[in-house]
N, C-alpha and C positions, 0 to 999 in steps of 0.2 A: 472698393475701399480707396480713399484718396489719401495721399501723403503730401505734405507741403515742404517746399524749400524756398525760403525767401518770399518773393512775390509770385511764385509759380505754383499752381496746383497740378499734379500729375497723377494719373491712375497707375497703380501697380500692375505690371504686365507689359506686353509688347507695345511700344510706342512707335507710330509711323509718322515721319516728318516729310512733308511734301515741299519740294523746291517748286513752288507754285508757278512762277513765271516760266521756268523751264518746261513745265508740263503744258501750260496753256499755249505756249509758242508751238510746241509739237502738235497740239490739238488744232491750232489755227492752220498750220501747214499740212496737216494730215487729213482734215475733214474739209470737203469742198465748201466754198463760200456760197454755194447754192442753198445751203442750210440756213434758212432765214426766219425771222420773226414774222408775224402776220402783216406788219407794215413794210416788209421787204428788207429790213435791216439784217445783215449777216449776224448769225449767232453760232457760227461753227466752232469758235473757241470755247464758248460757254457750254454748249452741248457736248463737245469733245472732252472737255475737262470733267464734266459730270460722268461721262461714260468711263473715263480713266479711273476716277475715284471709285465708281461702282465695281470695276474689275479688280482694283487693288484691295478693296475691303472684302470682296467675295473670295478672292484667292488667298489672302494673307490674314484675314480676321484679326486686325490689331485691336487692342483694348483701348487705345487712345490715338488720336489723330490731330495733327496740327498742320494747317496750311501756312507755310512760312513765306513772307512777302519781302520784296525789296522796297524798303522805305527810302533808301538811297542807294542807287546802283553803282555810284562812283563816289564813295565817301571822301570828303576833303582830306581827312587824316591820312588816307592812303596816297592821295595825289600829292600831298605835301612831301611825302617820302620818295615817291617815284612819279614825277610829273607825267610820264608817258602812260601811266596806268589808265587803260581804256580810252586814251585820248583819241585814237583813230575813230572810235564809235561816235564821239562828239562831232568830229570832222565830217563823218559820213552823213550825219543828220542834216548837214548844211550844204552838201554837195549837190546842188540842183542847177545844172547849167542851162543855158537858153535853148539848147537842142535836145534836152532830155525831158521826157514826159514824166510828170510827177505822179507816182503811183498812189492812189487813194489809200489812206490808212484806215482799214476796217477792223484792226485789232484793238487799238486804244479805246474806242468807245465800248468795247465789250468788257474791259477790265472792271469798271464799276458795277456792271451787272454780275460778273463773277463774284465780286466781293459781297454784294447784296444777297445773292443766293446762298453763299456759304454762311453768312450771318443768320439768315432766316432758318437754314437747316440746323444751326447750332454747332457747326464745325468750327473749332477754334481757328482764328485767323490772326497771325501775329507779324507785325512789322514794327521796327523800332527806329526812330529818327537817327540818322547818322550811321546806319549799319545796313549791310546787304543781307539778303535772305540766308546766305551761307553762314553769316555770323550768328543769326538767330538759331539756325540748325545746330551750329557748333555749341552754343550755350545750352540748348535743350539736351543735346547729347551728353555734354559734360555733367549735367545735373540728373540725368536719368538714373533710376534705380534698377531698371530692368533692361531687357534687350531692346535695340532700336533698329528700325528699318528706315533708311534714308532713300527717298525716291527722287532721283535727279538725273538729268542728262548732262550734268556738269562734272567732269572728271576731277575738278579741284577738290571735291568732297571725298575722294578716295583717302585723303589724309586722315579721315576720322575712323576708318575701318579698324576694328579692334576685336579679334576673336575672343579674347578673355572676357570682354564685357558684352559680347553678343551684338556688336555693332557692325552692320553690313550696309553696303550701298546696293540698291536695286536700280540698275541702269537700263532704261528702256532701249531695246534694239529695234522693235517694231511695235509701235503703240505701247501699251503696257501689258499686252498679252504675252510678249516674249521679253523677259527681263534677264539681264546678266547679273547673277548673284555674286557680287564682288566681296570676297573675303580675303584673308591674308594669303591663303594658298594661291588664289587667282592673281593677286598683286605680285607675289614672288615669281610666279610663272611668267607673267607678262612684263614686269618691270625690274624684277630682281630686288625689290624692297617690300617692306611691310607698310602699314598705314602711316606710321610715324615717319618713315623714311620718304614717303611719297612727296611731302611738302618740300623737303630738301632737294629731291630729284627735280621737281618742277621748277624750283628756284634756280638751280644750276642750268637746266636745259633752256629755261625761258618759255614764254608763251605769247606768240604774236597776237593771238586773239584777245589777250588781256593787256597788251602793251608792255609785257615784261621782257626786257632785253636778254636776260640770262647772262652767262659767262661766255664770251665769244669762243668758238671752237670746242665747247663742251656740249655735246649732244646727249641724247638720252642714254645711249649705251656707255659712253665715257662717264657720265654722271653716276650711273649704276655701279660701274667698276670702282670709282673713287669712293663711293659710299660703302661698298663691300670691303674695301681695303682699310678705310679709316673710320668707319662707324657712323658718322653723321657729319653735318656741315662744320660743326665746331672742330671735329677731328681733322677734317680736310684743311681747314685754315691753320690749325696748329702744325700740321705737317708742312705747310708752306714755310714755316719759320724753322723747320728742322732740315738742315742740308743733307741729312742721311735718309730722309723719307723718300719713298719710291714715287716721285713725281718727275715727269719729263721736263726738260727745260722750257718747252712751249707751254705746258700746263702751269708751271710756276709763273711764267711771265703773264699769262692771261689771268690767272687767279690773283696775282699781285695787283695788276691793273684794275681788277674788278673789286678791290676791297671796299670802296665807297658803296657800291651796289649791294655787295654781300652783307654789309653792316646794317642796311635798312630793309632789305628785301624780306627777311623772315617775318617782320611785322605786317608786311603787305600781303604776303602769300598765305600765311597761316590764318585760318579762320579764328575769329575772336571767340572766346568761351566765357566772357564776363559781361555779356550784354544785359542791361537792366530790363529784364522781361516784365511785361505787365501781368496782372493777376488774371489768369484765364483758366477755364475748366476745359481740360483736354480730353475727357472721356468721350468715346465715340457715341454720338447721340442716337438713341433708338427712335425717338420721335422728333419732329421739327420743333425748333425753339420758338418760331413764330409762324403758325400755320396760315394765318390770314395774309401775312406779308408774302409768304411763299406761294400761296395760291395766286395772288396778284401778279407776282413775277412770272409764274408759269404761264398765265394767260397773256400778259403783256408781251413776253418774249417767245412764246410758243415753244416751251421747253419739253413738252410732250413726254415721249417714252423715256428720254434720257433721265429726266428727273424722277419719273415714276419708278424706273428700274432701281435707281439709287435708294429711293425711299423704301422700297421692298427689301433691298439688301440690308439696309441699316436696321430694319425692324426685326430681322432674324436674331 
């Protein structure tokens, strides 16, 4: 039975959301590039992702499945607020010196194949201009009527964990056969916060991989202690204006100097939950949406057992 909200159709029951790029990157580096199409083109990311999806569906039996995509991996609205956001990744793409060998990019050509295979299978694939996959995941999660499993290797999405709503993050430790089931108990044990508090902790701590400076001198443990003491980021900043609040002189100084960053960082760090989603059918497909197209892709790219196993699993 389908229920509608706005421009999204979703099936009642457990929804699984894939951070697709995170998974195909893992597949690319986890499956040898000796896995090739008949013409010799590497298809390790394609076949690896199909194997991942097969295992996820087999083990968790979601009622609905969405492959969430990065239509924009570095949205301008985030860069406008924090110019360093993912800036180093842009720089790295252009760092090819005269003495360095340029490594052939064999992943990028596989992405259109992945997209075509998902479409032919009938697995919903959603990316929205101006937003990252995290934002698409955040919006689907906000609108979901039932439990949600988010499959990602990105810890940023821990902020969506919510036991009361049945929202958990399945974080791959080794392939997708070994998954860390991230719920509020795990977050409190590891970081001392719940899902809602994780975004504040990440903001204060900073994240070099995303170009987020954080508040100098406030690491993960200090951030967790401050959040435990004052409740949330707003409480910490209110304490800054209270001379009686339990903040050290150094913490006061650094937080005060970081006011401009703290004012804009929440918008950058927290995933959006109001993305204009397209009208998609998210129900797990039992049969391929386009059998002829899928057959052509299977032959062209030599998808073999990976595709056949997934088709068998979906048909159950």
